Each structure stands twice: as C-alpha cells, then as structure tokens.
N, C-alpha and C positions, 0 to 999 in steps of 0.2 A: 368648390365654392362658385356660385353663379357670377357671371360677368355681365354687368348692366352697362348698356350703351345709352348715353343721354345725347339726343340730337336736338339742340335748341332750334326753335322756329326761326329765330333771327340768324340768318346765314353769316353774320359777322363773327359768330362764335363757332369754334370747331367742336365736333362731337367729343365727348369725354367718356372714358371707360372707368367703371368703378367695380372692383371686386369686393363683394360683401355677402354675408349669409342671408341678409334680408334687404328689402327695398327701402328701408328707412334711410339708409345712407344716400340714396338717390335724392330724396327731398332735401337733405342738408346740402348736397352738392349743387343742386339747382339754385338754392337760395344763395350760396356763395358765388355762383356764376353770374347772378343778377341778370339772367336771360329772360325771366318772366314766364316763358312757356316752352315746353319741350315734349318730345316723343321719347318713350323709354322702351328699350328692347332688353330682354333677358336671354343671354346666350344666342343672340341673333334673331329672336322671335319677338314681335311687337307684343307688349303687355298692357301699357296704358299711356295716356297723355295727361299732362299736368300743367296747371297754370297757377301762379302765385299772384294774388291780388295785392294792391297797395295796402289793404287793411290787414294783411297777413294770413288770409284764409286760402287754403289750398283747394283747387278744383281739380279733382282726379276723375277721369272718365276714360272709357274705351270708345274709340270711333267704330262705327258700324262698318260692315263690309261694303255697303253702298257708298259710304263716305271715304273709304280708303283710297288714298293716293300714294304714290311712291314717296318714301321719305327722302327729302333732298339730301344730297351728299355735300358736305362742306367743300367749297372751292369752286 
C-alpha cells in the first residue's frame, strides 16, 4: 500500500504520513489538518501540491521542474 507524506506549507504543522490505496485519503487528511496548503509525496517521490480555498474548492497542481524547491523539513 502506498505511503503518502503530507508536508504542510505552514511549518507550524509537522509532516503527516498516510497509508492508503489511493490519494483520496490525502485530501481528507489535509482538510482535517486545517493547514490550507501542502506538498504530497508518494513513497518519497513528489506527486502533487494542493490548496484548499475557503469556499471548499481544491486546487491540485504539480509544480514544474523550474519552480521546484527543496521541500522544507519540519523543525
């Protein structure tokens, strides 16, 4: 089963790991964390970025190689 790592953009939140057969659990976890925006890795590989707007719409995208920056580590 894939292991998803959610790294919130807000460094006040620690990264969270979710073991799930699909990425849907990631969206539910981000909503519960109330972090608003996060990077998502699957088995250690970047897969997408996500932001939850106040109106409840998800913005899911992949950053380009040119925009890629190291993902900050909590702490």
